[in-house]
C-alpha positions, 0 to 999 in steps of 0.5 A: 265149469261151475264154481263151488265154495268149500267150507269146513265146520269145526268145533271144540279144540279145532277152534283153539289157536294153542292147538296145532291144528287149530293154529293151522286153521287160524293161519290158513283159513278165513272165518265165515260165521258161527254156526250150528249143526243138527245131527248125531255125535258118535265116538269113533276113536280119538275124536267124535264124528257127526252125521247130519 
């Protein structure tokens, strides 16, 4: 079976450890590196969505 890596790109309030979800990510994930994402942002409700 092929081994895969799973990454989650987060920005904004998800980086804030005072935010419930940001705190969860901080406690349960390992920071890999800073990054950039080139794409388009869309208003899709409470949070913005992005398409590469």
